[in-house]
C-alpha positions in Angstrom: 0.5 0.0 -0.2 1.4 3.4 -0.9 2.2 5.5 2.2 -0.2 9.0 2.2 1.4 12.1 2.1 3.4 13.6 5.1 1.7 15.9 7.5 4.6 18.5 8.8 5.2 22.1 10.1 5.8 24.7 6.6 10.1 25.6 6.4 11.2 28.8 5.0 12.1 26.6 1.8 8.2 26.5 0.9 7.6 29.8 0.6 7.9 29.3 -3.5 5.7 25.9 -3.1 3.1 27.5 -1.0 2.4 30.7 -3.3 2.1 28.2 -6.2 -0.1 25.8 -4.9 -2.3 28.7 -3.4 -2.4 30.3 -6.8 -3.8 26.8 -8.6 -6.3 26.5 -5.7 -7.9 29.6 -5.1 -10.4 31.5 -7.3 -9.3 34.6 -8.0 -5.8 33.3 -7.1 -4.5 33.5 -2.9 -1.7 35.8 -3.2 0.8 35.2 0.0 1.2 38.7 0.6 -0.9 38.5 4.0 0.8 35.4 5.4 4.1 37.0 4.7 3.4 39.6 6.8 3.0 37.3 9.9 6.8 36.6 11.3 5.7 33.4 12.7 4.0 32.2 9.1 5.8 29.1 8.8 5.4 27.8 12.6 1.8 28.5 12.2 1.5 26.8 8.7 0.9 22.9 8.2 1.6 21.5 4.9 1.4 18.0 3.5 4.3 16.6 1.0 4.3 13.8 -1.4 6.9 12.5 -3.5 6.4 15.1 -5.8 6.1 17.9 -3.6 3.4 19.5 -1.5 0.5 18.9 -2.2 -1.2 20.7 1.0 -1.7 23.4 3.7 -3.4 25.1 6.5 -2.7 28.1 8.4 -3.6 28.5 11.7 -3.0 31.3 14.4 -4.1 32.6 17.4 -6.5 35.9 16.9 -8.6 37.1 20.4 -12.0 38.1 19.1 -14.8 39.6 21.2 -17.5 37.4 22.9 -21.2 38.1 24.4 -21.0 40.0 27.7 -17.4 42.1 27.2 -16.1 38.4 27.0 -12.5 37.7 24.9 -11.8 34.4 23.5 -8.3 33.2 22.3 -9.5 31.7 18.9 -7.7 29.4 16.5 -8.0 31.3 13.1 -7.5 28.5 10.4 -7.3 29.6 6.9 -5.1 29.3 3.7 -6.6 25.4 2.8 -5.5 23.9 -0.3 -5.1 20.5 -1.4 -3.4 19.9 -5.3 -5.8 18.2 -7.6 -3.8 15.1 -7.4 -4.1 14.8 -4.2 -7.7 15.4 -3.1 -10.2 12.4 -2.4 -7.7 10.9 -0.2 -8.5 12.4 3.3 -5.5 15.5 3.0 -7.5 17.8 4.2 -8.8 16.4 7.2 -5.4 15.0 8.2 -4.4 18.5 7.7 -7.6 19.9 9.8 -6.4 17.5 12.8 -3.2 18.7 12.6 -3.7 22.2 13.6 -6.7 21.4 16.0 -3.9 19.6 17.6 -1.9 22.8 17.1 -5.0 25.0 18.6 -5.2 22.5 21.9 -1.2 22.8 22.2 -2.0 26.6 22.3 -4.5 26.5 24.8 -7.1 27.8 22.3 -10.6 28.6 23.8 -12.5 27.3 19.9 -11.3 27.4 16.1 -12.8 29.8 13.7 -13.1 29.0 9.7 -14.5 30.3 6.9 -15.9 28.5 3.9 -17.5 28.3 1.0 -17.6 24.5 1.4 -18.8 23.4 4.8 -19.2 19.7 3.9 -15.4 19.1 4.4 -15.4 20.5 8.1 -18.8 19.1 9.3 -16.9 15.7 10.0 -14.5 17.1 12.0 -17.0 18.6 15.0 -17.2 22.2 12.9 -20.8 24.0 13.2 -22.0 26.9 10.6 -23.1 30.2 12.3 -24.8 33.3 10.4 -23.9 36.7 10.7 -25.6 39.7 8.9 -22.1 41.1 7.7 -22.9 43.5 4.8 -25.8 45.6 3.7 -26.2 45.3 -0.4 -28.4 46.7 -2.9 -28.8 49.7 -5.7 -27.6 52.9 -4.3 -27.6 56.8 -5.2 -26.9 60.0 -3.6 -29.2 61.0 -1.0 -28.5 64.9 -1.1 -25.0 64.4 0.2 -23.3 67.8 1.4 -19.6 66.6 0.1 -18.0 65.4 3.4 -16.9 68.6 4.5 -13.7 68.5 7.2 -12.9 64.7 5.8 -9.5 63.6 5.5 -9.1 61.8 2.5 -6.0 59.2 1.9 -5.1 55.7 1.2 -4.3 52.5 3.1 -0.4 52.1 3.1 1.6 50.5 5.8 1.4 52.6 9.0 -1.6 54.1 7.7 -3.8 52.4 10.5 -2.1 54.2 13.8 -4.0 56.9 14.4 -7.1 54.4 13.9 -6.8 52.1 16.4 -8.5 53.3 19.4 -11.3 54.7 17.4 -12.0 51.4 15.9 -11.5 49.1 19.4 -14.5 51.3 20.5 -16.3 51.1 17.6 -16.4 47.3 18.1 -17.3 47.2 22.4 -20.3 44.6 22.5 -19.8 42.9 19.1 -19.2 39.2 19.5 -16.5 38.1 16.6 -14.8 41.4 15.9 -11.3 41.2 16.6 -9.0 42.9 19.4 -6.4 43.5 17.1 -2.7 42.7 18.0 0.1 44.7 16.2 0.3 42.1 13.7 -3.7 42.0 13.2 -3.0 45.6 12.4 0.0 45.0 9.9 -1.9 42.0 8.4 -5.2 44.5 8.2 -3.1 47.0 6.6 -1.9 44.4 4.2 -5.6 43.2 2.9 -6.7 46.8 2.4 -4.0 48.2 0.5 -4.5 50.9 -1.6 -8.5 51.2 -0.6 -9.5 54.6 0.1 -9.4 56.1 3.5 -11.7 58.8 4.9 -11.0 60.6 8.5 -12.9 62.5 10.6 -10.0 64.2 13.0 -9.8 66.8 16.4 -6.3 67.3 17.4 -4.6 65.2 16.0 -7.2 62.4 17.0 -9.3 60.4 15.0 -13.0 60.7 16.2 -14.1 58.3 13.1 -12.9 56.1 9.5 -14.0 54.9 7.0 -12.4 52.4 4.4 -14.2 52.3 0.8 -13.2 51.2 -2.5 -15.4 51.3 -6.1 -15.6 47.7 -8.1 -16.7 49.0 -11.7 -20.2 50.2 -10.7 -20.6 49.1 -7.0 -19.2 51.3 -4.5 -17.8 48.8 -1.3 -17.8 50.4 2.3 -15.2 47.6 3.7 -14.5 49.4 7.3 -16.3 52.0 9.1 -15.6 52.7 12.8 -17.4 55.1 15.3 -17.9 55.0 18.6 -21.4 54.0 19.5 -21.7 57.5 22.1 -20.0 59.6 19.2 -22.0 62.4 17.6 -23.8 61.3 14.6 -22.6 64.4 12.7 -19.2 61.9 12.2 -21.0 59.2 10.9 -22.5 61.6 8.8 -19.4 63.8 7.6 -18.1 60.4 6.6 -20.7 58.7 4.4 -21.3 62.1 2.7 -17.4 62.2 2.1 -18.0 58.4 0.3 -20.9 59.4 -1.3 -19.3 62.4 -3.1 -16.7 59.5 -4.6 -19.4 57.4 -5.4 -21.2 59.5 -7.2 -18.4 60.7 -9.3 -17.2 57.0 -10.0 -20.8 56.1 -11.4 -21.9 54.0 -8.5 -25.5 52.7 -8.4 -25.1 49.6 -6.0 -23.2 49.3 -3.1 -22.4 46.4 -0.4 -21.9 47.8 3.0 -19.9 46.3 5.8 -21.3 47.2 9.2 -21.6 46.0 12.5 -25.5 45.6 12.9 -25.8 48.2 15.7 -28.6 50.3 16.0 -26.5 53.4 16.1 -24.7 52.0 12.7 -27.6 50.6 11.2 -30.0 54.0 11.6 -27.7 56.0 9.7 -26.5 53.7 6.6 -30.8 53.2 5.6 -30.6 57.0 5.5 -26.9 56.6 3.3 -28.3 53.3 1.3 -32.5 53.1 1.5 -32.1 50.6 -0.8 -29.4 48.0 1.0 -30.7 45.0 3.0 -28.9 42.7 5.2 -27.3 39.6 3.2 -26.7 36.7 5.9 -23.4 35.1 5.5 -23.5 31.8 6.3 -19.8 31.2 5.6 -18.5 31.0 9.4 -17.6 28.0 11.2 -16.5 27.3 14.4 -15.4 24.1 16.7 -15.2 24.1 20.4 -11.6 23.2 21.3 -11.4 24.1 25.2 -14.9 25.3 25.6 -17.7 26.0 23.0 -17.8 29.8 21.5 -20.2 32.5 23.0 -21.4 34.8 20.3 -25.1 35.7 20.7 -26.0 39.3 20.1 -24.7 41.2 16.8 -21.6 39.3 15.2 -19.1 41.0 13.0 -16.1 40.2 11.2 -14.4 42.7 9.0 -13.0 42.1 5.5 -9.3 43.2 7.1 -9.7 40.5 9.3 -10.0 37.4 6.8 -7.1 35.1 6.7 
């Protein structure tokens, strides 16, 4: 009987083979840029290797995520699960998942998290699907925007998030799933959002609120929106007016808006995009490691935090 692929921790010499595997396995191709921002990426990555080279990968690292009632969980975040065509149907993905869950237990993780379009692959390993209303989507047209006076525009670049960090944390209080971003989380977020348009409201060097948006074809995407719950609505209005000015100039006629489903944010988003409606997201899956996750209430996981 032919032995199956060897399962082992990745090494620096695997970098090129991993990039090639991901480019082939994912549509659109997955670039290794965000993975390369993790200084411990090889220790966090497990690979499957046969006589001809790498045939599978899985990446898992700890993220600290908010839970219900202000709790905080140490979560094993799983991504970059890929199996080469020649190795599919032989249990490689199952073995990789088992290996990363063993790593999660050794690290003391509370539970594991992943996002997938093929949930059946993971149910046999004890993962369960959860739902969240991560985005509002639908038609869009400017609603009498004033132009977003006093909003500073820019682009996401290395170090751009330095002044955002406090307002981001304040804006995610009481939102389950939202990460408490570490330094490496912020670096990886900047990589993921690199080049996107930024909008900030500042006072005396402090950011009071910010938004990150882009335009793809005729669709405007509000990728991240962070204003503390207690902040006056004029900050939200100024940010959205500035986004609307850009979208109107770009001919946007439909939108996708990522925002935690909190009343303070949803009410003003309904004015900004009255034709948009919540779109259920069921790509998330969790599995208890040390304990079960506690995710009741408003759930939100932003595009900058996918892995």
